[in-house]
C-alpha positions, -999 to 999 in steps of 0.1 A, spaced: -730 39 -220 -717 23 -192 -706 45 -162 -671 46 -151 -663 49 -110 -630 57 -95 -621 53 -60 -591 68 -41 -580 54 -14 -576 16 -8 -584 12 32 -612 -11 45 -640 14 36 -628 26 1 -625 -8 -9 -659 -20 0 -675 7 -14 -655 0 -47 -670 -34 -44 -703 -25 -40 -699 1 -73 -683 -25 -93 -718 -46 -91 -734 -18 -112 -705 0 -132 -668 -5 -142 -649 4 -113 -613 17 -105 -598 15 -72 -567 37 -66 -543 30 -39 -506 41 -27 -495 6 -18 -486 -15 -46 -492 -48 -28 -529 -39 -19 -536 -32 -55 -521 -64 -65 -539 -87 -43 -569 -68 -57 -564 -74 -90 -548 -110 -87 -566 -124 -59 -594 -101 -55 -594 -96 -17 -573 -64 4 -546 -83 20 -540 -58 41 -571 -45 53 -599 -71 43 -582 -105 49 -609 -131 38 -633 -108 25 -641 -115 -13 -643 -84 -36 -660 -80 -64 -645 -99 -95 -649 -69 -120 -629 -45 -96 -597 -33 -106 -568 -14 -91 -538 8 -100 -517 29 -81 -515 51 -113 -535 83 -102 -540 94 -138 -546 62 -151 -574 59 -125 -589 91 -129 -588 103 -168 -618 84 -178 -639 84 -147 -675 98 -146 -678 98 -107 -648 101 -83 -655 88 -48 -628 101 -23 -621 76 9 -591 94 18 -585 104 56 -594 137 64 -557 154 70 -549 143 39 -579 146 16 -574 184 2 -537 172 -10 -545 141 -23 -576 159 -43 -553 186 -53 -532 159 -68 -561 143 -87 -578 174 -100 -557 179 -133 -570 143 -139 -601 150 -129 -632 155 -160 -655 188 -159 -684 187 -140 -678 150 -131 -695 142 -91 -671 142 -61 -685 119 -37 -665 120 1 -666 87 22 -645 108 49 -662 116 83 -644 141 94 -636 178 96 -604 195 81 -582 211 108 -574 245 102 -602 256 80 -629 235 104 -643 228 69 -665 197 57 -651 174 30 -677 187 8 -663 220 13 -626 210 11 -638 199 -23 -657 230 -34 -625 247 -28 -600 223 -48 -627 211 -76 -652 242 -78 -679 236 -106 -679 199 -93 -710 186 -77 -700 175 -44 -715 155 -20 -715 125 4 -722 86 9 -723 84 48 -746 59 71 -741 34 94 -719 11 74 -692 -12 87 -671 -23 62 -667 -62 67 -706 -69 75 -715 -58 39 -688 -76 23 -702 -106 41 -734 -95 24 -755 -84 55 -782 -59 47 -772 -22 53 -784 11 43 -770 43 35 -775 79 22 -761 96 -8 -762 135 0 -763 159 -24 -778 193 -31 -791 180 -69 -813 153 -65 -811 146 -100 -771 136 -98 -783 120 -63 -807 99 -82 -779 87 -106 -758 78 -78 -782 59 -61 -782 37 -85 -744 34 -87 -741 25 -54 -771 2 -47 -773 -36 -46 -794 -63 -33 -783 -59 4 -767 -24 2 -799 0 2 -790 39 -6 -816 67 1 -810 105 -11 -807 134 12 -802 169 0 -791 182 35 -757 178 27 -746 200 58 -764 179 83 -752 140 69 -714 155 68 -717 165 99 -736 139 116 -709 115 101 -681 137 119 -694 145 151 -705 110 160 -672 96 158 -663 120 191 -692 101 209 -680 72 198 -647 74 216 -665 86 249 -688 52 241 -653 33 241 -642 49 270 -667 38 290 -665 1 278 -628 4 288 -634 14 324 -660 -12 324 -689 5 333 -720 -13 319 -753 -10 289 -769 20 311 -737 37 307 -731 31 270 -773 42 265 -767 73 284 -734 83 264 -754 74 230 -785 94 237 -771 124 253 -743 121 225 -774 124 198 -787 154 215 -751 168 215 -741 165 178 -777 173 172 -778 209 186 -744 218 169 -757 204 138 -785 225 141 -768 256 149 -743 248 119 -772 247 93 -787 205 92 -823 197 94 -832 180 128 -848 153 110 -817 141 92 -799 140 128 -829 116 136 -820 94 104 -795 71 90 -765 94 90 -771 105 125 -789 83 153 -782 52 132 -745 62 125 -740 71 161 -753 37 171 -736 15 153 -701 32 156 -707 31 196 -713 -5 198 -697 -24 171 -665 -39 181 -655 -31 144 -659 9 151 -622 23 152 -631 49 176 -651 28 202 -620 7 202 -600 38 206 -617 53 231 -618 17 247 -581 16 249 -580 48 264 -600 41 290 -580 11 294 -552 33 309 -531 31 271 -520 67 260 -530 84 227 -497 73 209 -498 40 223 -532 32 206 -526 52 176 -494 32 171 -512 -3 174 -539 10 148 -535 7 108 -560 30 98 -574 66 110 -597 69 139 -610 108 129 -631 109 162 -592 120 177 -586 143 149 -621 156 150 -626 165 190 -606 196 189 -625 209 159 -659 202 173 -651 218 204 -637 250 184 -671 251 161 -697 247 193 -676 275 211 -680 296 178 -720 288 176 -720 290 215 -734 255 215 -725 232 249 -709 201 239 -698 185 271 -690 149 261 -668 162 229 -651 187 255 -646 158 281 -634 136 251 -608 165 240 -594 166 279 -583 132 271 -572 130 237 -549 162 245 -534 142 274 -551 167 302 -570 142 319 -579 107 321 -605 86 306 -619 81 347 -614 118 350 -639 121 321 -666 105 334 -664 120 365 -665 154 350 -694 145 333 -713 131 361 -705 163 381 -722 188 355 -750 206 374 -784 187 368 -809 202 343 -836 197 319 -831 164 294 -853 187 268 -851 223 268 -886 238 256 -884 257 224 -882 295 226 
């Protein structure tokens, strides 16, 4: 019996993953926008977010939530963190028991400070919950460039089945049972990418970018391990790999957002100019709160929060980072 996949969310990444899954399974993409849905069904493109990139021709789309979900064997959620719970709650009555729920969302929920798989467990207890995450830029993948990702799921049998759903000849999917580490890597690196973009906007060079990425990796690893992730996870695709791609690519929404802040634009001005969410901006206050709770220093995230909250400028943030007391690069283990 053929696997049936439903992807919730018609943005660039949700659409891309739906197109990948369509290589291996009957796949339906649910989106709110009727024009986006029509474009996918009639022209095999997402004209709003991915014009010019052809999607798998067997991919279908609908704006009817029940129709999309009622026969799905796998549900993939590509909804921004601030709407994730609301959308999944609306979807819950139409999802059959025990169907795996895979998050594509690299963020943390405000208020609860939960990872997306934790939100899934709240809304749909009993369903296997995990994430597909890694250094994945939608347009490059649709163009056929080689890429790799990770299916993070506690149950390795479920993970292996999902691995086959998303893998193609140019998209390699690995498994990792460290769901905490994989999800935190994806969420925390977005904040560092905003900082990397700010450096670009200020006109700094590659030395500064390398320093932000490297110290950012140390920062997200410290916090991620304190919250239960494994150190080696942050050295892999969902940590270092995702961080590098998001910090350097012109396609990265978080890097772009930071770059515009570095050029002197306000948060409201940048947000109004973008059609999709930069999760790092929304995650910054949550990351700083979690760091304080776990007794972990996150100087880069703290400066990013200062900028996105309007308290300081991007130039002030980098002066603050340079003004910190000098210390060892790596602390010896106790």
